[in-house]
N, C-alpha and C positions, 0 to 999 in steps of 0.2 A: 414776182414777176409774174404773172398768169401763164399757167400752161400755153401749146398753141395747138390750136385747129389738130394736127397733126398726128400729136401727143395721146387720142382719141383711137383707141383698137376697136375695131370690131367685126364680127370673123365668125362664120357659122362653123356648131361644130357636131358636127352625129349628124342624121335626117332631123332632127326637131329643134335643135338649140342657138339659137345667139345670144353669142356673148361680150361684150363691151369695157372694157376694161378702160380705165383714167386714174394716173392723179396729180393731185393741189395741194400744189401750194397752201394748208390750212390741216391746222390740227384735227383730230376724227372727229370729237365731242361737238366744230365747230361748222364739221362736212356735215354732221347725221344733222342739227338743229333747223343748219339752210335747205335741209330738205325736206325736215319736216315742221315744216313755219307757214301756214298758210296765208300770212301775212308775206312775204317771202316770192313763194309760187310768181306770182305773172311778174316776176320781174327775170326769172328764168327759163321758165318753164316753153318748152316747144320757139319754134323759129320767131326771129322778132316779126316779119312780115305778119306775125298775128298779133294782136293783143286777146294775153292769159285771164281766165276768171277762175276763179277757186267757186264752184258752186258748191259744194261739201268737201270736208279732207273731217275726220274723225278715225287721227291715227289710234287704235288699238285696234289686239285680233280683234274681230270681226265688224267693226270699224268700213264705211263706206267714203270713198272720193268720186268724185268728177269735176273734172276743170274739163274749159270750155277753151276753143282756137276757135277766134275773128277775126277773122276780113278784112280788108278796109273796106270794102263792099258790104259789109254785111251778113255776109255768109258764116255758117258756124262750121266747127265739128267739134264733139263732142268724145270723153273718153269718159272710161269711169272703170272700178275695183272695188275691190274686197278688200282692205290689210288682212293675214293668215297670222305673220307674227311677226312683232317685233323686240329690240334686242340692242334696248340705248347703249351704248353706239354704234353696235355691231352690225346689225344685221333688222332688212325688213322683207319680207317676204307678201306676195302682195297680188292679184290676178288683176290683169292692163284685160282691156278690150276700148276699141275701137267703133262709134255706138255706127257711124255708116257703114259695117259687115255687125253686126249682130254677132250671137252667136257664136263666135270664135274669137276664144276670149286666153287670151298666154299667162301663167305663172311665170312671178319677175322674181327672181332674188337677188335682196343687193347684199350685197357685205362691202364696210369699211374698215381695210384695213391698219392698224394704224403702224409709221414710217417714222414715229419721231417725230411730231412735230409737221408732217407730212399725212395724205392716205392718199391709199389707194384705193378706189370704188372697182367693184367685180359684179356686171348684174349679167344674171345666168339669166335668157327667159325659154322657156319651153313651149313647143304650138305643139294641140293634139295633135298634128299631122304634118307631113313634108313638106305637102300646097301652101299647108296655113303659113310654114315659119319663109318658105319659100314667098309667097303671098308677098309681105313682108319685109322681107330682103329689096322688090321691085318696085313696090311702094315711094321710095322716096326715103324709108326707114334710118338707113344710114345717114346722111345727110343732117336730118333734123337732127339727130341724135347727137353729130358733130358736132353743129350749134349747139343746141341745147344742152354739152359739158362746155364748150368757149361763156357762154352765157355765164353758166354755174360756175366758172372763175373765173371772171369780171365780181359776179354776188361777193365773194366768199373776198377775194382782196378787200371790196370797198365791209365789208365784218372787220377782219383784222384790220382793217384804218378803225373802223367807230372802238371795238375794245384797246386799241394800242394807246388810245386818248387818257 
């Protein structure tokens, strides 16, 4: 059974960090695969009201990524970054930038903790300034993150069913 939306914990830490934590009912290797597979990203990344397009996704240190959320009216929101560190299936460090506000780049560290068939993901986003962090908190990022992780749990359930066959 997928975890519920309320199981995503979202909090500010210090003056410049946002920490998101969530447990998933899937082994760490499967969770890592779903996070790094460009064919799966459109199935879970971002709110449901958007179509997600993977423009690029080169999962290696120094590799770039760029995703586009396209609204029903055709409006687009681009997001991009660079992978800094990849330690399968334990850790991903990358930059994150919303193209609507260029130059405000955060560094995200995603840790996947093996809980014996379950996985805890902790994402820590570090911003250059308190104002950048607070702007992200006020932008609706929390509801978007909660919806993204709910969709991710659904994708994992589908992947688990496929591997069980």
